[in-house]
KEGUVO-351305 format. One record per atom (N, C-alpha, C): residue number from 1; residue in three letters; x negated, y, z negated. Coordinates in Angstrom, 3 decimals. Last residue first. Example, Ala and Ser with C-alpha at 12.3 -4.5 7.8 and 13.67 -1.06 7.14 Angstrom:
2
NODE | 2 | SER | -12.850 | -2.250 | -7.080
NODE | 2 | SER | -13.670 | -1.060 | -7.140
NODE | 2 | SER | -12.900 | 0.030 | -7.870
NODE | 1 | ALA | -13.190 | -5.690 | -7.800
NODE | 1 | ALA | -12.300 | -4.500 | -7.800
NODE | 1 | ALA | -13.200 | -3.300 | -7.800
// end
This chain:
71
NODE | 71 | ARG | 9.943 | -8.003 | 7.722
NODE | 71 | ARG | 10.639 | -9.357 | 7.990
NODE | 71 | ARG | 11.938 | -9.159 | 7.352
NODE | 70 | ARG | 7.081 | -5.976 | 8.933
NODE | 70 | ARG | 8.526 | -6.040 | 8.476
NODE | 70 | ARG | 9.286 | -7.525 | 8.680
NODE | 69 | PHE | 4.799 | -5.862 | 10.049
NODE | 69 | PHE | 4.790 | -6.073 | 8.714
NODE | 69 | PHE | 6.121 | -6.278 | 8.101
NODE | 68 | ALA | 5.194 | -5.154 | 12.692
NODE | 68 | ALA | 4.846 | -6.491 | 12.436
NODE | 68 | ALA | 4.847 | -6.879 | 11.081
NODE | 67 | SER | 5.639 | -2.755 | 12.704
NODE | 67 | SER | 6.698 | -3.446 | 12.861
NODE | 67 | SER | 6.461 | -4.854 | 12.735
NODE | 66 | PRO | 3.225 | -1.446 | 12.587
NODE | 66 | PRO | 3.715 | -1.465 | 11.479
NODE | 66 | PRO | 5.011 | -2.370 | 11.536
NODE | 65 | GLY | 2.577 | -1.826 | 15.539
NODE | 65 | GLY | 1.582 | -2.324 | 14.510
NODE | 65 | GLY | 2.648 | -2.486 | 13.376
NODE | 64 | GLY | 3.934 | -0.189 | 17.296
NODE | 64 | GLY | 4.406 | -1.556 | 17.185
NODE | 64 | GLY | 3.592 | -2.105 | 15.961
NODE | 63 | GLY | 2.885 | 2.436 | 16.836
NODE | 63 | GLY | 4.343 | 2.107 | 16.622
NODE | 63 | GLY | 4.640 | 0.880 | 16.507
NODE | 62 | ARG | 0.324 | 2.220 | 17.495
NODE | 62 | ARG | 0.567 | 2.592 | 16.218
NODE | 62 | ARG | 2.155 | 2.481 | 15.899
NODE | 61 | LEU | 0.715 | 1.502 | 20.283
NODE | 61 | LEU | 0.184 | 0.621 | 19.391
NODE | 61 | LEU | 0.452 | 0.931 | 17.888
NODE | 60 | LEU | 1.925 | 3.946 | 21.195
NODE | 60 | LEU | 2.709 | 2.692 | 21.379
NODE | 60 | LEU | 2.211 | 1.562 | 20.494
NODE | 59 | LEU | -0.125 | 6.040 | 20.823
NODE | 59 | LEU | 1.046 | 5.857 | 19.990
NODE | 59 | LEU | 1.834 | 4.580 | 19.974
NODE | 58 | ALA | -2.145 | 4.774 | 22.607
NODE | 58 | ALA | -2.377 | 4.874 | 21.161
NODE | 58 | ALA | -1.183 | 4.923 | 20.287
NODE | 57 | ILE | -0.741 | 5.213 | 24.924
NODE | 57 | ILE | -1.187 | 3.870 | 24.552
NODE | 57 | ILE | -1.460 | 3.801 | 22.926
NODE | 56 | THR | -0.652 | 7.958 | 24.910
NODE | 56 | THR | 0.548 | 7.278 | 25.009
NODE | 56 | THR | 0.366 | 5.889 | 24.419
NODE | 55 | LEU | -3.297 | 8.736 | 25.008
NODE | 55 | LEU | -2.609 | 9.144 | 23.793
NODE | 55 | LEU | -1.383 | 8.291 | 23.758
NODE | 54 | LEU | -3.993 | 7.659 | 27.416
NODE | 54 | LEU | -4.525 | 7.132 | 26.302
NODE | 54 | LEU | -3.828 | 7.474 | 25.029
NODE | 53 | ALA | -2.427 | 9.562 | 28.856
NODE | 53 | ALA | -2.261 | 8.075 | 29.091
NODE | 53 | ALA | -2.866 | 7.282 | 27.940
NODE | 52 | VAL | -3.490 | 11.933 | 28.367
NODE | 52 | VAL | -2.222 | 11.765 | 27.915
NODE | 52 | VAL | -1.916 | 10.106 | 27.920
NODE | 51 | ASN | -6.403 | 12.799 | 26.919
NODE | 51 | ASN | -5.859 | 12.203 | 28.081
NODE | 51 | ASN | -4.575 | 11.553 | 27.637
NODE | 50 | LEU | -8.496 | 15.458 | 26.037
NODE | 50 | LEU | -7.319 | 15.021 | 25.788
NODE | 50 | LEU | -6.648 | 14.256 | 27.011
NODE | 49 | ASP | -12.121 | 14.805 | 25.384
NODE | 49 | ASP | -10.879 | 15.352 | 26.156
NODE | 49 | ASP | -9.538 | 14.769 | 25.989
NODE | 48 | GLY | -12.991 | 13.849 | 22.024
NODE | 48 | GLY | -13.122 | 14.192 | 23.465
NODE | 48 | GLY | -12.307 | 14.924 | 24.002
NODE | 47 | TYR | -12.435 | 13.520 | 19.289
NODE | 47 | TYR | -13.885 | 14.153 | 19.866
NODE | 47 | TYR | -14.024 | 14.109 | 21.275
NODE | 46 | ALA | -9.841 | 12.624 | 19.607
NODE | 46 | ALA | -9.924 | 13.837 | 18.872
NODE | 46 | ALA | -11.358 | 14.464 | 19.017
NODE | 45 | LEU | -10.121 | 10.249 | 20.961
NODE | 45 | LEU | -9.296 | 11.480 | 21.716
NODE | 45 | LEU | -9.727 | 12.723 | 21.076
NODE | 44 | VAL | -11.164 | 8.583 | 19.117
NODE | 44 | VAL | -11.910 | 8.875 | 20.451
NODE | 44 | VAL | -11.441 | 10.153 | 21.087
NODE | 43 | VAL | -9.184 | 8.701 | 17.318
NODE | 43 | VAL | -10.271 | 9.084 | 16.912
NODE | 43 | VAL | -11.203 | 9.521 | 17.968
NODE | 42 | LEU | -7.322 | 7.158 | 18.930
NODE | 42 | LEU | -6.878 | 8.666 | 18.401
NODE | 42 | LEU | -8.026 | 9.288 | 18.019
NODE | 41 | ILE | -8.434 | 4.849 | 19.062
NODE | 41 | ILE | -8.347 | 5.435 | 20.389
NODE | 41 | ILE | -7.915 | 6.936 | 19.902
NODE | 40 | VAL | -8.438 | 4.009 | 16.441
NODE | 40 | VAL | -9.665 | 4.056 | 17.071
NODE | 40 | VAL | -9.518 | 5.005 | 18.429
NODE | 39 | THR | -5.614 | 3.649 | 15.999
NODE | 39 | THR | -6.444 | 4.701 | 15.350
NODE | 39 | THR | -7.627 | 4.939 | 15.867
NODE | 38 | GLY | -5.259 | 1.368 | 17.728
NODE | 38 | GLY | -4.555 | 2.829 | 17.894
NODE | 38 | GLY | -5.189 | 3.835 | 17.136
NODE | 37 | VAL | -6.730 | -0.629 | 16.312
NODE | 37 | VAL | -6.939 | -0.074 | 17.581
NODE | 37 | VAL | -6.382 | 1.376 | 18.073
NODE | 36 | LEU | -5.348 | -0.518 | 13.886
NODE | 36 | LEU | -6.618 | -0.125 | 13.933
NODE | 36 | LEU | -7.106 | 0.259 | 15.412
NODE | 35 | LEU | -2.728 | -1.375 | 14.439
NODE | 35 | LEU | -2.997 | -0.079 | 13.902
NODE | 35 | LEU | -4.449 | 0.376 | 14.142
NODE | 34 | LEU | -3.450 | -3.852 | 15.697
NODE | 34 | LEU | -2.717 | -2.941 | 16.501
NODE | 34 | LEU | -2.866 | -1.565 | 16.033
NODE | 33 | LEU | -4.435 | -5.156 | 13.128
NODE | 33 | LEU | -5.373 | -4.944 | 14.345
NODE | 33 | LEU | -4.821 | -3.952 | 15.265
NODE | 32 | ALA | -1.902 | -5.129 | 11.726
NODE | 32 | ALA | -3.133 | -4.400 | 11.376
NODE | 32 | ALA | -4.177 | -4.159 | 12.461
NODE | 31 | GLY | -0.763 | -7.190 | 13.373
NODE | 31 | GLY | -0.078 | -5.809 | 13.238
NODE | 31 | GLY | -1.096 | -4.759 | 12.759
NODE | 30 | CYS | -2.214 | -9.308 | 12.988
NODE | 30 | CYS | -2.126 | -8.747 | 14.291
NODE | 30 | CYS | -1.538 | -7.360 | 14.206
NODE | 29 | GLY | -1.794 | -9.691 | 10.283
NODE | 29 | GLY | -3.134 | -9.279 | 10.777
NODE | 29 | GLY | -3.145 | -8.722 | 12.169
NODE | 28 | THR | 0.875 | -10.553 | 10.391
NODE | 28 | THR | 0.502 | -9.152 | 9.623
NODE | 28 | THR | -0.779 | -8.586 | 10.048
NODE | 27 | LEU | 0.704 | -12.730 | 11.871
NODE | 27 | LEU | 1.419 | -11.482 | 12.540
NODE | 27 | LEU | 1.102 | -10.353 | 11.734
NODE | 26 | GLY | -0.683 | -14.339 | 9.897
NODE | 26 | GLY | -1.346 | -13.962 | 11.314
NODE | 26 | GLY | -0.643 | -12.816 | 11.893
NODE | 25 | ARG | 1.336 | -14.582 | 7.880
NODE | 25 | ARG | -0.002 | -13.888 | 7.708
NODE | 25 | ARG | -0.637 | -13.401 | 8.989
NODE | 24 | ALA | 3.363 | -15.982 | 9.267
NODE | 24 | ALA | 3.655 | -14.487 | 8.996
NODE | 24 | ALA | 2.328 | -13.806 | 8.552
NODE | 23 | ASP | 2.398 | -18.284 | 11.708
NODE | 23 | ASP | 2.350 | -17.931 | 10.410
NODE | 23 | ASP | 2.587 | -16.436 | 10.180
NODE | 22 | PHE | 4.844 | -18.815 | 14.459
NODE | 22 | PHE | 3.632 | -18.610 | 13.794
NODE | 22 | PHE | 3.677 | -18.165 | 12.596
NODE | 21 | ARG | 7.711 | -19.238 | 14.807
NODE | 21 | ARG | 6.653 | -19.912 | 15.479
NODE | 21 | ARG | 5.446 | -20.003 | 14.907
NODE | 20 | ASP | 8.817 | -17.441 | 13.010
NODE | 20 | ASP | 9.285 | -18.847 | 13.057
NODE | 20 | ASP | 8.331 | -19.809 | 13.881
NODE | 19 | ILE | 7.822 | -15.100 | 13.685
NODE | 19 | ILE | 7.462 | -15.577 | 12.521
NODE | 19 | ILE | 7.963 | -17.102 | 12.436
NODE | 18 | LEU | 8.797 | -14.714 | 16.327
NODE | 18 | LEU | 7.232 | -14.898 | 16.229
NODE | 18 | LEU | 7.037 | -15.450 | 14.821
NODE | 17 | ARG | 11.655 | -14.268 | 15.719
NODE | 17 | ARG | 11.119 | -15.448 | 16.433
NODE | 17 | ARG | 9.545 | -15.643 | 16.264
NODE | 16 | GLY | 11.204 | -11.843 | 14.213
NODE | 16 | GLY | 11.823 | -13.023 | 13.737
NODE | 16 | GLY | 11.506 | -14.356 | 14.411
NODE | 15 | ILE | 9.971 | -9.967 | 16.016
NODE | 15 | ILE | 9.301 | -10.447 | 14.884
NODE | 15 | ILE | 9.887 | -11.738 | 14.421
NODE | 14 | LEU | 11.296 | -8.861 | 18.198
NODE | 14 | LEU | 10.555 | -10.282 | 18.453
NODE | 14 | LEU | 9.965 | -11.052 | 17.108
NODE | 13 | PRO | 12.286 | -6.461 | 17.429
NODE | 13 | PRO | 13.308 | -7.637 | 17.837
NODE | 13 | PRO | 12.477 | -8.972 | 17.850
NODE | 12 | TYR | 9.711 | -5.075 | 17.278
NODE | 12 | TYR | 10.819 | -5.336 | 16.118
NODE | 12 | TYR | 11.588 | -6.440 | 16.262
NODE | 11 | VAL | 8.652 | -4.224 | 19.656
NODE | 11 | VAL | 8.148 | -5.200 | 18.849
NODE | 11 | VAL | 8.900 | -5.653 | 17.650
NODE | 10 | CYS | 10.079 | -2.287 | 20.691
NODE | 10 | CYS | 9.582 | -3.439 | 21.555
NODE | 10 | CYS | 9.143 | -4.708 | 20.539
NODE | 9 | MET | 10.501 | -0.276 | 18.810
NODE | 9 | MET | 11.695 | -1.170 | 19.407
NODE | 9 | MET | 11.155 | -2.189 | 20.097
NODE | 8 | MET | 7.839 | 0.520 | 18.431
NODE | 8 | MET | 8.484 | -0.092 | 17.287
NODE | 8 | MET | 9.859 | -0.835 | 17.849
NODE | 7 | GLY | 7.397 | 1.602 | 20.788
NODE | 7 | GLY | 6.491 | 0.612 | 20.319
NODE | 7 | GLY | 7.071 | -0.233 | 19.310
NODE | 6 | LEU | 9.372 | 3.621 | 20.849
NODE | 6 | LEU | 9.433 | 2.649 | 21.840
NODE | 6 | LEU | 8.553 | 1.477 | 21.427
NODE | 5 | GLY | 8.366 | 5.312 | 18.627
NODE | 5 | GLY | 9.678 | 4.465 | 18.625
NODE | 5 | GLY | 9.868 | 3.662 | 19.609
NODE | 4 | LEU | 5.848 | 6.408 | 19.833
NODE | 4 | LEU | 5.986 | 5.522 | 18.337
NODE | 4 | LEU | 7.285 | 4.764 | 18.413
NODE | 3 | PRO | 6.618 | 7.649 | 22.063
NODE | 3 | PRO | 6.058 | 6.310 | 22.375
NODE | 3 | PRO | 6.007 | 5.459 | 20.891
NODE | 2 | VAL | 8.057 | 9.790 | 20.939
NODE | 2 | VAL | 8.864 | 8.914 | 21.647
NODE | 2 | VAL | 8.108 | 7.601 | 21.921
NODE | 1 | MET | 6.322 | 11.635 | 19.916
NODE | 1 | MET | 6.936 | 10.720 | 18.925
NODE | 1 | MET | 7.680 | 9.551 | 19.902
// end
């Protein structure tokens, strides 16, 4: 659960500045893409051997993805 929280804490403070610079629609799409990549990594891990480094990366991505949806 720690990587989920760290991913959210890293992305959430930047969202305000990124929305001012870029389109909110693009950031939402980027957040959805982060969630998708994190989910694909989790699916790969479910069918293969457990790799803690990949699990951590997947959880970081899944924590940072939903943060892009908030404003």
